[in-house]
Structures are given as structure tokens and as C-alpha cells.
Kinemage of the C-alpha trace (Angstrom):
@kinemage 1
@onewidth
@group {chain A} dominant
@subgroup {mainchain}
@vectorlist {calphas} color= white
{ca met a 1} P -21.508 75.410 -115.043
{ca lys a 2} L -19.125 77.181 -117.288
{ca lys a 3} L -15.762 77.908 -115.683
{ca met a 4} L -14.161 80.586 -117.832
{ca thr a 5} L -14.562 78.527 -120.954
{ca ala a 6} L -14.197 78.922 -124.659
{ca leu a 7} L -16.648 76.602 -126.385
{ca ile a 8} L -14.819 74.584 -128.928
{ca leu a 9} L -16.248 71.313 -129.787
{ca ala a 10} L -17.123 68.239 -127.893
{ca ala a 11} L -19.874 67.303 -125.425
{ca ala a 12} L -20.029 67.918 -121.720
{ca met a 13} L -20.193 65.290 -119.166
{ca val a 14} L -20.469 65.299 -115.516
{ca phe a 15} L -19.221 64.007 -112.301
{ca ser a 16} L -20.417 63.283 -108.891
{ca leu a 17} L -18.640 62.696 -105.670
{ca ala a 18} L -18.703 59.814 -103.240
{ca gly a 19} L -16.168 58.093 -101.076
{ca cys a 20} L -12.750 56.802 -102.110
{ca ser a 21} L -11.746 53.193 -102.503
{ca gln a 22} L -8.647 51.556 -103.886
{ca glu a 23} L -10.470 49.121 -106.154
{ca lys a 24} L -11.026 49.732 -109.822
{ca ser a 25} L -14.357 51.237 -110.823
{ca asp a 26} L -16.833 49.137 -112.749
{ca ala a 27} L -17.314 52.168 -114.992
{ca gly a 28} L -16.985 49.957 -118.065
{ca gly a 29} L -20.347 48.264 -117.432
{ca thr a 30} L -23.238 48.889 -119.788
{ca ala a 31} L -26.261 47.941 -117.731
{ca asp a 32} L -28.612 50.830 -117.048
{ca thr a 33} L -26.335 53.352 -118.735
{ca ala a 34} L -27.084 56.209 -121.064
{ca gly a 35} L -25.471 54.192 -123.849
{ca ala a 36} L -27.781 51.225 -123.338
{ca gln a 37} L -30.798 53.493 -123.132
{ca ala a 38} L -29.784 55.255 -126.325
{ca glu a 39} L -29.328 51.937 -128.132
{ca ala a 40} L -32.748 50.747 -127.023
{ca ser a 41} L -34.378 53.893 -128.348
{ca gly a 42} L -32.604 53.680 -131.685
{ca glu a 43} L -30.276 56.593 -130.937
{ca arg a 44} L -26.511 56.473 -131.306
{ca lys a 45} L -24.913 54.571 -128.461
{ca ile a 46} L -22.537 56.453 -126.192
{ca lys a 47} L -19.804 55.207 -123.901
{ca asp a 48} L -20.625 55.284 -120.209
{ca glu a 49} L -17.111 56.519 -119.352
{ca ile a 50} L -14.862 59.232 -120.741
{ca val a 51} L -11.163 58.874 -119.960
{ca phe a 52} L -8.690 61.732 -120.211
{ca ala a 53} L -5.008 61.936 -119.315
{ca gln a 54} L -2.886 64.756 -117.949
{ca ser a 55} L 0.748 64.997 -116.904
{ca ser a 56} L 0.674 65.709 -113.172
{ca asp a 57} L -1.080 64.352 -110.117
{ca leu a 58} L -3.077 66.537 -107.756
{ca thr a 59} L -1.627 67.706 -104.480
{ca thr a 60} L -5.106 67.939 -102.947
{ca met a 61} L -8.797 67.832 -103.868
{ca asn a 62} L -9.565 70.702 -101.500
{ca pro a 63} L -10.427 73.539 -103.924
{ca cys a 64} L -9.208 76.260 -101.562
{ca ile a 65} L -5.731 74.757 -101.509
{ca gly a 66} L -5.473 72.991 -104.866
{ca thr a 67} L -5.203 76.113 -106.989
{ca gln a 68} L -3.010 74.659 -109.744
{ca glu a 69} L -4.331 73.970 -113.219
{ca arg a 70} L -3.750 70.235 -112.745
{ca ala a 71} L -6.255 70.308 -109.872
{ca tyr a 72} L -8.869 72.318 -111.767
{ca ser a 73} L -9.260 69.565 -114.367
{ca leu a 74} L -10.857 67.459 -111.641
{ca thr a 75} L -12.207 69.822 -108.999
{ca asn a 76} L -14.114 72.004 -111.447
{ca his a 77} L -16.406 69.000 -111.937
{ca met a 78} L -16.798 68.332 -108.218
{ca tyr a 79} L -17.508 71.858 -106.991
{ca asp a 80} L -19.531 74.852 -108.143
{ca thr a 81} L -18.512 78.485 -107.883
{ca leu a 82} L -20.889 81.369 -107.219
{ca leu a 83} L -20.221 83.023 -110.572
{ca ser a 84} L -18.725 81.818 -113.849
{ca tyr a 85} L -18.074 82.918 -117.409
{ca asp a 86} L -19.857 82.150 -120.642
{ca ser a 87} L -17.972 81.340 -123.841
{ca glu a 88} L -17.681 85.065 -124.627
{ca met a 89} L -16.045 85.774 -121.261
{ca asn a 90} L -19.138 87.475 -119.878
{ca leu a 91} L -19.947 86.994 -116.193
{ca glu a 92} L -22.899 84.723 -115.547
{ca asn a 93} L -24.601 83.325 -112.482
{ca ser a 94} L -23.915 79.876 -111.090
{ca leu a 95} L -24.622 79.136 -107.409
{ca ala a 96} L -25.328 82.836 -106.981
{ca glu a 97} L -28.561 83.559 -108.825
{ca ser a 98} L -27.748 87.244 -108.531
{ca tyr a 99} L -25.597 89.732 -106.649
{ca glu a 100} L -25.922 93.395 -105.742
{ca trp a 101} L -23.551 96.071 -104.521
{ca val a 102} L -25.767 97.599 -101.826
{ca asp a 103} L -23.152 100.337 -101.499
{ca asp a 104} L -19.402 100.601 -102.118
{ca leu a 105} L -18.675 98.559 -98.985
{ca thr a 106} L -21.515 96.027 -98.986
{ca leu a 107} L -22.067 93.116 -101.378
{ca gln a 108} L -25.191 90.954 -101.263
{ca leu a 109} L -25.015 87.458 -102.776
{ca asn a 110} L -28.304 85.680 -103.436
{ca ile a 111} L -27.695 81.930 -103.338
{ca arg a 112} L -29.609 79.519 -105.567
{ca glu a 113} L -32.240 77.463 -103.761
{ca gly a 114} L -32.648 73.703 -104.158
{ca val a 115} L -28.928 72.923 -104.456
{ca thr a 116} L -27.622 69.887 -102.582
{ca phe a 117} L -24.173 68.529 -101.872
{ca his a 118} L -23.248 65.016 -102.929
{ca asn a 119} L -24.220 63.675 -99.488
{ca gly a 120} L -27.718 65.145 -99.800
{ca asp a 121} L -27.212 68.113 -97.464
{ca pro a 122} L -28.662 71.397 -98.742
{ca leu a 123} L -26.227 74.121 -99.778
{ca thr a 124} L -26.897 77.271 -97.764
{ca ala a 125} L -25.432 80.657 -96.987
{ca glu a 126} L -23.528 79.118 -94.074
{ca asp a 127} L -21.593 76.909 -96.494
{ca val a 128} L -20.680 79.944 -98.583
{ca ile a 129} L -19.429 81.816 -95.519
{ca phe a 130} L -17.496 78.747 -94.353
{ca thr a 131} L -15.796 78.487 -97.752
{ca phe a 132} L -14.934 82.189 -97.752
{ca lys a 133} L -13.277 81.782 -94.363
{ca gln a 134} L -11.343 78.776 -95.643
{ca arg a 135} L -10.079 80.922 -98.518
{ca ala a 136} L -8.886 83.520 -96.019
{ca glu a 137} L -7.106 80.876 -93.934
{ca ser a 138} L -5.387 79.549 -97.067
{ca gly a 139} L -3.644 82.901 -97.416
{ca asn a 140} L -5.829 84.611 -100.016
{ca ala a 141} L -5.254 88.362 -99.942
{ca tyr a 142} L -8.962 89.229 -100.012
{ca lys a 143} L -8.965 89.154 -96.200
{ca glu a 144} L -7.060 92.438 -96.360
{ca tyr a 145} L -10.135 94.292 -97.615
{ca val a 146} L -13.063 92.074 -96.579
{ca asp a 147} L -14.197 91.862 -92.961
{ca val a 148} L -13.963 88.064 -92.853
{ca asp a 149} L -15.124 87.933 -89.240
{ca asn a 150} L -18.283 89.823 -90.130
{ca leu a 151} L -19.606 87.748 -93.030
{ca glu a 152} L -23.352 87.615 -92.518
{ca ala a 153} L -25.974 84.999 -93.385
{ca lys a 154} L -29.069 87.159 -93.683
{ca asp a 155} L -31.087 83.984 -94.261
{ca asp a 156} L -30.421 80.519 -95.678
{ca his a 157} L -29.860 81.883 -99.166
{ca thr a 158} L -28.489 85.396 -98.677
{ca val a 159} L -24.903 86.325 -97.830
{ca ile a 160} L -23.884 89.864 -96.893
{ca met a 161} L -20.209 90.766 -97.266
{ca his a 162} L -18.829 93.856 -95.550
{ca phe a 163} L -15.727 95.435 -97.081
{ca met a 164} L -13.227 97.541 -95.170
{ca thr a 165} L -12.364 99.423 -98.371
{ca pro a 166} L -14.108 99.490 -101.763
{ca his a 167} L -13.019 96.673 -104.050
{ca pro a 168} L -15.148 96.670 -107.216
{ca ser a 169} L -13.227 93.881 -108.955
{ca phe a 170} L -13.768 91.367 -106.137
{ca ile a 171} L -16.687 89.611 -107.826
{ca tyr a 172} L -14.394 88.297 -110.560
{ca gln a 173} L -12.568 86.219 -107.968
{ca leu a 174} L -15.774 84.269 -107.431
{ca thr a 175} L -15.375 82.633 -110.862
{ca asp a 176} L -12.070 81.006 -109.900
{ca pro a 177} L -12.372 77.229 -109.240
{ca ala a 178} L -10.419 77.856 -106.028
{ca trp a 179} L -13.651 79.418 -104.711
{ca gly a 180} L -15.630 76.193 -105.144
{ca ile a 181} L -18.201 75.976 -102.346
{ca met a 182} L -17.561 73.318 -99.687
{ca pro a 183} L -20.022 71.800 -97.168
{ca lys a 184} L -19.481 73.256 -93.697
{ca asn a 185} L -21.070 70.442 -91.671
{ca tyr a 186} L -19.352 67.614 -93.532
{ca phe a 187} L -15.950 69.335 -93.433
{ca glu a 188} L -16.208 69.923 -89.682
{ca glu a 189} L -17.381 66.348 -89.149
{ca val a 190} L -14.484 64.652 -90.975
{ca gly a 191} L -11.810 67.320 -90.498
{ca glu a 192} L -9.387 68.759 -93.013
{ca glu a 193} L -7.500 65.489 -93.474
{ca gly a 194} L -10.689 63.473 -93.847
{ca phe a 195} L -12.073 65.936 -96.354
{ca ala a 196} L -8.882 65.756 -98.408
{ca lys a 197} L -9.318 61.982 -98.690
{ca ala a 198} L -13.072 61.953 -99.347
{ca pro a 199} L -14.180 65.395 -100.549
{ca ile a 200} L -17.691 66.307 -101.593
{ca gly a 201} L -19.082 69.338 -103.368
{ca ser a 202} L -22.229 70.276 -105.271
{ca gly a 203} L -20.861 69.858 -108.806
{ca pro a 204} L -22.149 67.630 -111.593
{ca tyr a 205} L -19.778 64.784 -110.657
{ca lys a 206} L -18.897 63.151 -107.358
{ca leu a 207} L -15.784 61.227 -106.432
{ca lys a 208} L -16.129 57.467 -106.869
{ca glu a 209} L -12.606 56.168 -106.317
{ca tyr a 210} L -8.966 56.998 -106.872
{ca val a 211} L -5.429 55.693 -106.586
{ca thr a 212} L -2.997 58.524 -105.936
{ca gly a 213} L -0.593 59.011 -108.797
{ca asp a 214} L -2.568 56.673 -111.069
{ca tyr a 215} L -6.197 57.634 -111.711
{ca tyr a 216} L -9.311 59.363 -110.349
{ca thr a 217} L -12.826 58.280 -111.286
{ca leu a 218} L -15.855 60.532 -110.878
{ca glu a 219} L -19.471 59.427 -111.077
{ca arg a 220} L -22.434 61.416 -112.305
{ca phe a 221} L -24.367 63.208 -109.554
{ca glu a 222} L -27.966 62.461 -110.455
{ca asp a 223} L -29.388 65.249 -108.271
{ca tyr a 224} L -27.237 68.011 -109.726
{ca trp a 225} L -29.172 71.295 -109.767
{ca gly a 226} L -28.270 71.888 -113.413
{ca gly a 227} L -29.462 68.446 -114.482
{ca pro a 228} L -27.473 65.199 -114.677
{ca ala a 229} L -24.350 65.047 -116.788
{ca lys a 230} L -24.587 63.195 -120.079
{ca thr a 231} L -21.923 60.587 -119.325
{ca gln a 232} L -21.998 58.422 -116.238
{ca tyr a 233} L -18.294 58.254 -115.409
{ca leu a 234} L -15.320 60.540 -115.915
{ca thr a 235} L -11.815 59.190 -115.308
{ca met a 236} L -8.596 61.166 -115.190
{ca lys a 237} L -5.353 59.225 -115.645
{ca ile a 238} L -1.946 60.562 -114.616
{ca val a 239} L 0.512 60.055 -117.481
{ca pro a 240} L 3.668 62.168 -117.055
{ca glu a 241} L 5.189 61.446 -120.473
{ca ala a 242} L 3.639 63.656 -123.159
{ca gly a 243} L 4.481 61.243 -125.967
{ca gln a 244} L 2.850 58.393 -124.057
{ca arg a 245} L -0.394 60.363 -123.777
{ca thr a 246} L -0.429 60.747 -127.551
{ca ile a 247} L 0.176 57.012 -128.036
{ca met a 248} L -2.649 56.170 -125.607
{ca leu a 249} L -4.937 58.436 -127.602
{ca glu a 250} L -3.952 56.800 -130.887
{ca thr a 251} L -4.576 53.300 -129.503
{ca gly a 252} L -7.920 54.227 -127.938
{ca glu a 253} L -6.787 53.727 -124.347
{ca ile a 254} L -7.913 57.276 -123.555
{ca asp a 255} L -10.488 59.544 -125.175
{ca val a 256} L -8.796 62.895 -124.544
{ca ala a 257} L -5.139 63.857 -124.109
{ca tyr a 258} L -4.317 67.082 -122.269
{ca glu a 259} L -1.119 69.076 -122.790
{ca val a 260} L -0.382 67.690 -126.226
{ca pro a 261} L 3.246 68.522 -127.079
{ca tyr a 262} L 3.485 70.984 -129.933
{ca val a 263} L 5.542 68.527 -131.930
{ca asp a 264} L 2.630 66.027 -131.888
{ca ala a 265} L 0.008 68.481 -133.141
{ca ala a 266} L 0.445 67.581 -136.814
{ca lys a 267} L 0.276 63.877 -135.973
{ca ile a 268} L -3.148 64.364 -134.408
{ca ile a 269} L -4.398 66.651 -137.166
{ca asp a 270} L -3.419 64.082 -139.811
{ca asn a 271} L -5.106 61.163 -138.016
{ca asp a 272} L -8.656 60.639 -139.307
{ca asp a 273} L -9.625 58.866 -136.084
{ca leu a 274} L -8.708 61.866 -133.935
{ca gln a 275} L -9.609 65.522 -133.602
{ca phe a 276} L -7.380 68.431 -132.666
{ca leu a 277} L -8.762 70.882 -130.094
{ca ser a 278} L -7.342 74.263 -129.167
{ca thr a 279} L -8.322 77.374 -127.260
{ca pro a 280} L -6.646 80.617 -126.232
{ca ser a 281} L -5.582 80.543 -122.611
{ca met a 282} L -5.237 82.878 -119.661
{ca lys a 283} L -1.546 81.992 -119.391
{ca ile a 284} L 1.249 84.406 -120.258
{ca val a 285} L 4.738 82.908 -120.526
{ca met a 286} L 7.185 85.517 -119.270
{ca phe a 287} L 10.673 86.270 -118.015
{ca tyr a 288} L 11.325 87.879 -114.654
{ca leu a 289} L 14.397 90.129 -114.711
{ca asn a 290} L 16.191 90.650 -111.415
{ca thr a 291} L 15.987 94.432 -110.986
{ca gln a 292} L 18.173 94.220 -107.857
{ca ser a 293} L 20.884 92.219 -109.610
{ca ala a 294} L 24.570 92.957 -109.117
{ca thr a 295} L 24.803 92.806 -112.921
{ca pro a 296} L 23.756 95.634 -115.295
{ca leu a 297} L 20.194 94.250 -115.147
{ca ser a 298} L 19.563 96.840 -112.448
{ca asp a 299} L 19.562 99.449 -115.273
{ca lys a 300} L 16.191 99.675 -117.006
{ca arg a 301} L 17.911 100.489 -120.309
{ca val a 302} L 19.565 97.080 -120.225
{ca arg a 303} L 16.240 95.412 -119.432
{ca gln a 304} L 14.611 97.264 -122.318
{ca ala a 305} L 17.488 96.236 -124.587
{ca ile a 306} L 16.910 92.599 -123.701
{ca glu a 307} L 13.249 92.812 -124.672
{ca tyr a 308} L 14.103 94.565 -127.940
{ca ala a 309} L 16.639 91.797 -128.654
{ca ile a 310} L 14.087 89.007 -128.204
{ca asp a 311} L 12.274 87.941 -131.361
{ca lys a 312} L 9.078 86.722 -129.707
{ca glu a 313} L 7.432 85.640 -132.946
{ca ala a 314} L 10.442 83.443 -133.698
{ca ile a 315} L 9.928 81.722 -130.329
{ca val a 316} L 6.240 81.138 -131.031
{ca gln a 317} L 7.034 79.630 -134.422
{ca ala a 318} L 10.148 77.635 -133.531
{ca val a 319} L 9.184 76.334 -130.093
{ca cys a 320} L 5.379 76.452 -130.097
{ca tyr a 321} L 4.879 75.572 -133.779
{ca gly a 322} L 2.755 78.683 -134.130
{ca tyr a 323} L 0.438 77.864 -131.210
{ca gly a 324} L 0.722 81.123 -129.303
{ca thr a 325} L 0.274 84.874 -129.630
{ca val a 326} L 3.087 87.355 -129.021
{ca ala a 327} L 2.502 89.340 -125.808
{ca tyr a 328} L 3.606 92.795 -124.665
{ca ala a 329} L 1.441 93.026 -121.535
{ca ile a 330} L 1.572 90.691 -118.541
{ca val a 331} L -2.131 89.818 -118.832
{ca pro a 332} L -3.963 88.309 -121.833
{ca glu a 333} L -6.031 90.543 -124.100
{ca ser a 334} L -9.220 88.657 -123.179
{ca val a 335} L -9.218 89.655 -119.487
{ca thr a 336} L -11.249 92.473 -117.992
{ca glu a 337} L -9.208 95.698 -117.656
{ca tyr a 338} L -6.525 94.629 -120.101
{ca lys a 339} L -4.816 97.575 -121.763
{ca ala a 340} L -2.358 97.580 -124.649
{ca val a 341} L 0.852 99.482 -123.956
{ca lys a 342} L 1.414 102.546 -126.153
{ca glu a 343} L 4.974 101.806 -127.303
{ca pro a 344} L 5.681 98.076 -126.958
{ca his a 345} L 9.258 96.848 -127.185
{ca val a 346} L 8.882 95.119 -130.544
{ca tyr a 347} L 11.908 93.189 -131.806
{ca asp a 348} L 14.533 95.689 -132.967
{ca leu a 349} L 18.118 94.501 -132.711
{ca glu a 350} L 19.646 97.873 -133.592
{ca lys a 351} L 17.553 99.579 -130.901
{ca ala a 352} L 18.729 96.927 -128.448
{ca lys a 353} L 22.385 97.540 -129.292
{ca ala a 354} L 21.939 101.308 -128.960
{ca leu a 355} L 20.393 100.936 -125.492
{ca met a 356} L 23.219 98.649 -124.385
{ca ala a 357} L 25.749 101.244 -125.533
{ca glu a 358} L 23.823 104.048 -123.820
{ca ala a 359} L 23.950 102.061 -120.583
{ca gly a 360} L 27.694 101.557 -120.963
{ca cys a 361} L 27.282 97.843 -121.692
{ca ala a 362} L 28.190 97.599 -125.359
{ca asp a 363} L 30.666 94.835 -124.500
{ca gly a 364} L 27.945 92.915 -122.694
{ca phe a 365} L 28.053 90.860 -119.502
{ca ser a 366} L 27.338 87.365 -118.185
{ca met a 367} L 24.282 86.158 -116.295
{ca glu a 368} L 22.226 83.052 -115.530
{ca ile a 369} L 18.816 82.179 -116.948
{ca trp a 370} L 16.837 79.949 -114.592
{ca thr a 371} L 14.148 77.595 -115.831
{ca ser a 372} L 12.310 74.460 -114.790
{ca ser a 373} L 13.015 71.205 -116.578
{ca thr a 374} L 10.324 70.971 -119.244
{ca gln a 375} L 11.212 70.518 -122.881
{ca thr a 376} L 9.355 73.664 -123.945
{ca asn a 377} L 10.986 75.819 -121.266
{ca thr a 378} L 14.443 74.560 -122.134
{ca glu a 379} L 13.895 75.228 -125.831
{ca ile a 380} L 12.640 78.762 -125.122
{ca cys a 381} L 15.746 79.506 -123.075
{ca gln a 382} L 18.002 78.125 -125.775
{ca val a 383} L 16.439 80.451 -128.352
{ca ile a 384} L 16.745 83.398 -125.941
{ca gln a 385} L 20.353 82.466 -125.205
{ca glu a 386} L 21.183 82.675 -128.904
{ca gln a 387} L 19.279 85.946 -129.397
{ca leu a 388} L 20.956 87.654 -126.424
{ca ala a 389} L 24.373 86.731 -127.765
{ca ala a 390} L 23.680 89.278 -130.520
{ca ile a 391} L 23.946 92.053 -127.892
{ca asn a 392} L 26.955 90.427 -126.211
{ca ile a 393} L 25.084 88.951 -123.265
{ca asp a 394} L 26.526 85.573 -122.303
{ca ala a 395} L 23.554 83.737 -120.790
{ca glu a 396} L 24.101 80.428 -119.016
{ca ile a 397} L 20.972 78.271 -118.703
{ca leu a 398} L 20.499 76.699 -115.278
{ca val a 399} L 17.759 74.050 -115.150
{ca gln a 400} L 16.224 73.500 -111.712
{ca asp a 401} L 13.059 72.174 -110.138
{ca ala a 402} L 10.335 74.856 -110.141
{ca asn a 403} L 10.000 74.724 -106.351
{ca thr a 404} L 13.764 75.178 -106.001
{ca ile a 405} L 13.665 78.239 -108.239
{ca asp a 406} L 10.892 79.808 -106.174
{ca ala a 407} L 12.702 79.042 -102.919
{ca arg a 408} L 15.995 80.503 -104.146
{ca ile a 409} L 14.347 83.666 -105.432
{ca asp a 410} L 12.446 84.059 -102.161
{ca ala a 411} L 15.723 83.616 -100.277
{ca gly a 412} L 17.285 86.493 -102.212
{ca asp a 413} L 19.781 84.460 -104.247
{ca glu a 414} L 21.491 86.227 -107.146
{ca tyr a 415} L 20.109 85.436 -110.600
{ca gly a 416} L 19.641 87.189 -113.934
{ca met a 417} L 16.442 86.073 -115.631
{ca ser a 418} L 13.907 83.414 -114.690
{ca leu a 419} L 11.341 81.850 -117.022
{ca his a 420} L 7.857 81.560 -115.553
{ca phe a 421} L 4.225 81.737 -116.519
{ca tyr a 422} L 1.236 83.325 -114.862
{ca ser a 423} L -2.364 82.327 -115.493
{ca cys a 424} L -5.019 84.978 -114.883
{ca asn a 425} L -7.529 82.505 -113.465
{ca ser a 426} L -10.220 85.002 -112.459
{ca gly a 427} L -10.411 86.596 -115.897
{ca his a 428} L -9.657 89.988 -114.368
{ca ala a 429} L -6.330 91.825 -114.595
{ca glu a 430} L -6.152 92.218 -110.815
{ca tyr a 431} L -5.442 88.497 -110.446
{ca thr a 432} L -2.065 88.986 -112.123
{ca leu a 433} L -1.302 92.607 -111.296
{ca ser a 434} L -1.778 92.044 -107.573
{ca asn a 435} L 0.963 89.430 -107.397
{ca ile a 436} L 3.709 90.337 -109.859
{ca leu a 437} L 4.619 94.029 -109.597
{ca pro a 438} L 3.621 95.712 -106.297
{ca thr a 439} L 6.515 95.966 -103.841
{ca gly a 440} L 6.889 92.863 -101.693
{ca met a 441} L 4.053 90.877 -103.264
{ca thr a 442} L 4.024 87.080 -103.369
{ca arg a 443} L 5.389 86.554 -106.850
{ca asn a 444} L 7.274 89.787 -107.382
{ca asp a 445} L 10.231 87.654 -108.424
{ca ser a 446} L 11.827 90.577 -110.270
{ca arg a 447} L 12.225 92.304 -106.875
{ca phe a 448} L 10.753 95.373 -108.534
{ca ser a 449} L 9.890 98.366 -106.363
{ca ser a 450} L 8.360 101.581 -107.669
{ca ala a 451} L 6.663 104.131 -105.428
{ca glu a 452} L 4.834 105.515 -108.465
{ca tyr a 453} L 3.541 102.080 -109.458
{ca asp a 454} L 2.516 101.183 -105.903
{ca glu a 455} L 0.625 104.457 -105.496
{ca ala a 456} L -1.317 103.897 -108.721
{ca tyr a 457} L -1.977 100.231 -107.921
{ca tyr a 458} L -3.338 100.698 -104.411
{ca lys a 459} L -5.494 103.609 -105.495
{ca trp a 460} L -6.831 101.596 -108.439
{ca leu a 461} L -7.853 98.737 -106.148
{ca val a 462} L -10.284 100.923 -104.197
{ca thr a 463} L -11.476 103.250 -106.970
{ca val a 464} L -15.037 102.782 -108.179
{ca asp a 465} L -15.214 105.500 -110.856
{ca glu a 466} L -14.503 103.810 -114.206
{ca ala a 467} L -12.771 106.779 -115.845
{ca glu a 468} L -10.423 107.185 -112.901
{ca arg a 469} L -9.736 103.441 -112.814
{ca asp a 470} L -8.853 103.534 -116.500
{ca glu a 471} L -6.398 106.386 -115.980
{ca leu a 472} L -4.700 104.610 -113.081
{ca leu a 473} L -4.549 101.366 -115.016
{ca thr a 474} L -2.897 103.112 -117.953
{ca thr a 475} L -0.252 104.452 -115.587
{ca met a 476} L 0.419 100.966 -114.232
{ca tyr a 477} L 0.787 99.324 -117.635
{ca glu a 478} L 3.048 102.083 -118.920
{ca ile a 479} L 5.329 101.870 -115.867
{ca gln a 480} L 5.618 98.127 -116.380
{ca asn a 481} L 6.519 98.658 -120.032
{ca asp a 482} L 9.034 101.421 -119.305
{ca glu a 483} L 10.755 99.765 -116.341
{ca thr a 484} L 10.621 96.272 -117.894
{ca pro a 485} L 10.921 94.199 -114.705
{ca val a 486} L 9.043 91.468 -116.556
{ca ile a 487} L 9.175 90.541 -120.240
{ca pro a 488} L 5.963 88.919 -121.513
{ca leu a 489} L 6.796 86.478 -124.311
{ca tyr a 490} L 3.550 84.973 -125.545
{ca asn a 491} L -0.021 84.094 -124.664
{ca glu a 492} L -0.203 80.314 -124.630
{ca val a 493} L -2.677 78.354 -126.731
{ca lys a 494} L -3.920 75.179 -125.058
{ca ile a 495} L -4.014 72.153 -127.336
{ca leu a 496} L -5.653 68.798 -126.745
{ca gly a 497} L -6.180 65.658 -128.771
{ca ala a 498} L -9.392 63.642 -128.705
{ca thr a 499} L -11.134 60.757 -130.359
{ca lys a 500} L -13.195 61.828 -133.359
{ca asn a 501} L -16.259 60.438 -131.549
{ca leu a 502} L -16.106 63.019 -128.758
{ca glu a 503} L -18.703 65.769 -128.807
{ca gly a 504} L -19.714 68.505 -126.393
{ca leu a 505} L -16.463 69.139 -124.533
{ca glu a 506} L -16.231 72.773 -123.513
{ca leu a 507} L -12.662 74.009 -123.446
{ca ser a 508} L -11.456 76.284 -120.692
{ca met a 509} L -8.958 79.116 -120.925
{ca ile a 510} L -7.534 78.112 -117.526
{ca gly a 511} L -7.448 74.376 -118.225
{ca ala a 512} L -10.650 73.538 -116.330
{ca his a 513} L -12.132 71.814 -119.377
{ca gln a 514} L -15.782 70.979 -118.868
{ca phe a 515} L -17.152 67.481 -119.568
{ca glu a 516} L -20.644 68.078 -118.211
{ca asn a 517} L -22.300 67.812 -121.638
{ca ala a 518} L -19.675 65.632 -123.308
{ca val a 519} L -20.252 62.231 -124.859
{ca val a 520} L -18.166 59.728 -126.795
{ca tyr a 521} L -20.153 57.865 -129.413
{ca val a 522} L -19.521 54.176 -130.040
{ca asp a 523} L -18.725 53.243 -133.647
């Protein structure tokens, strides 16, 4: 059950799902646990619970709705997707034993037999179709090219999808944890609200108990089709303060700390009782530039000048302590259909000044930079603020809640630049390209509109011929580079800290780190 993962180093563990109570789990017990069994057989004893901490609580445990990274850390253990990735980013089968494009408009999915949900119900084609319809109702754009009302269960383990237009990259969506398969009968029995409180899936762990805003405990699902997880319990604690997560790791209160602040990396590396884990990610940190601004930002030469004036490597070193890779495309290099731009806007202050002069802006102008209130984001904006001063741009940093920023941009408020990130969760470029640049799309926060780009994009979506797709994709990337509605800064590296006794954890490029085979040995 690999969910777009990069194998790095510890051991996977698993989870199973049951009801929810408000009392603390007895996960610390040792009777009849893998650890006790190992001790009896003379093997190294393992803990029966792995505890990890992350910064934010979940908004929901419904995979179709909870599409944020903070949800994936839990739901990827509770649900299975039809397809997944191996550690080399190759597609592999999960709940779908195989798939076949019958023709350009028909996809057949062959569902694995013998899979059960946590309540014992068998997983069938009807559950897959139900989940697909839930995805459509949640607003996913795939309903624009799939005939959702004509999804067909050929038999209990065969799903036929009928497309209204060709869409060869669709299968990559099926790796996204947001496509975790849900049980139709149970969902309809308890309703959406009931399911949100007591969800079940078919993954290696099931929900045991939780206290919102505090912790979530999962229990191993013994009947998991891939075999039981190696550790009996998996607990996620919500610890907003990054420094506190590091302290809890140092004192042994938790086994794994997510989202380790860059400044704490050396502290973990130098601690003989801990191990430092890292993996490339699918996340690109980027600036949106308001192409419809009343300021000179509406001139692409000014936008290009800004990118030339930004020393991206300096940001990676100063803010990220070297944990990042400079980016010139809006998708990571590891995704399918990534293409490098031919003439990237590499840091060149003299080129930036020349472009400003050419645009009639040698004396500069004033604008606002919007960002959410994280330490890293603020530090990035401060570095950018200083760098833009070199081309006479007076940038005022305005810190706001992320939801407020989105709402103000959607409302059409005036702004200059806005710091965001985008994570390509499906591992395919379409995931990002479909939202950021086409006219009127969900997260086209730059308000960019190009008839040439739109024509290439919509043709690319439905083109099956690989050579033609490649040509269209090149056009799209080059337009993005030339028009510069978005400035990619860097590809984030995810860093975690863990006890030295952890083995088998499989790190994920989208943050859905996999504990299915993980163990923590007892000294």
C-alpha cells in the first residue's frame, strides 16, 4: 500500500478502523502484542504503539473531502486507493489488480477479490462506483469528462468507466489518497455526518478512538488483504508548536515528529538517540503575481524582472537551511509529464534592471506581498522584500490567515504578489496545471488569461498521441515561463525526526508517510 512514497528508512506499521470513543486507548498494554511475542521467541522486542505528532488537526476523516496533507497522514492508513506508486514513482496496482483502456473512451478497472472493509463487509465494484460519485459531488473536475451517471458495475469486481472525451492521464488521479474507497452500504446506513464521526475503510489500520484537536489512535486491522501491519497501534498527536514537537521527540514522548522546523534539523542530526529523515516532496513553493493588477505587474516584463531579481538559491540556503531545490517550473521534476523550460529566469540582477527600464519602471513602484502567518513564509517574504528593493520595488508584507487570503483573491481584491504552495498529489503534471493557469480555474490566483495557453491546455487534456501531447505540453510550459504569472521558488524537502529505534517507515512525497511495516524496537 504505497501512496506515492520514497522509501527512506524505518518500518511500516498499520492501522485499522473501529468506532470512536472519548476514553484513552489501552494501546500501552503488552499482553498478546507483537512485542511480547517477539520477546518470547528471543527476537528483539518492539513497542505495540507508534506515536507521531503533526501541527494541525484534521477537518474531516472523509477521504473525498479531507484532501489536505494533514488529513493524509491519517486517512492513508485507513483507506486504500485503486492504484499507487512504488518508491521509484512507477504506477502499481493496489485495490485494482489491473486496468485496461478498452478504447479511448472506456476504462475497465478490475478490482481485487477478497478485500473487506473494517466492519467485515466485502469491497465490491459498487463501493468503487459509490466513491467515484462522492468525488464528483465534492466538486472534483473529473465529472466534466467522465459520465458519472453511467458508471457500470459489470460484475462484483469489474468497473466500467465511460468518458465523454478522451482523458489518458485520468488513471494517475486514482493514486491520490482523496480517492480512498469508502463502503457504500455503511455510508448510506449512518449518513455523511455519522461517517465523519466513525469512518471505516479497507486500509491496514482502523479507527479506535480520538479526541478532536488532541489525538487519534488507530488499531491494526487483522484481516487486511495485504497482511496485518507490524505494529498494533498508531497514534497521531496534534502539537501545533514546532519546537514542542522536537522537545517531545527528544524526551521520548513521541516516536516521530512531522514538519521539523529547518532550524532544528542540526539538533536532531547531532542527537545519537534520534535519526533525521528526509525526502523530496511534490510541493512547489511559489508566488502568484496579480496579472490584472493596477500596478505595473500587469506588464510581463515587470513580472520577468521580478523573477530575475529573486535569488532562489539564497532563499533555500537562508530560510530552508539547504533543504530544498530551486524550481523554474510549477511542477516538481519527479512528476509524469514534467518538462524543463528552455530559458529559465535564473537570478540576474542586471537583466532584471534592464527589463524594469524597458517597461518604463526604472524608478520602481509599491505593492503588497500577501502571506500566511508561518515562520518560514514570513522569512521567505522578508528575503524577497530585500531582493526586490534592488530593482526599486517597495514591497510591503501583509500577513493574513490563509483562508482570508484565498477569500480576498477570489473576491477580486487588489494585491501584488501572494506566497503559496501547490502539491502535485497525483504525481502527474495535470494535477497542478489544471488548477493554476487555465482561465477561470479554481486556484488561478494570478488571474492569468491566455487564449494560446487555454487552447494548448484543453487540447492536451484529450490528446492520446504521445508526440502531440509532448508538443502541446512544451507550449504550455514555455507560455508560463514567458508570461510569468507564477514564480516557482523551490521544491520543498520534507524533514522528520524519529527515535533511532524506528525502522521501516516509508516516507511519502505528499506527506502520507506509511507506517504499515514500521516498528520501534525497545532498548
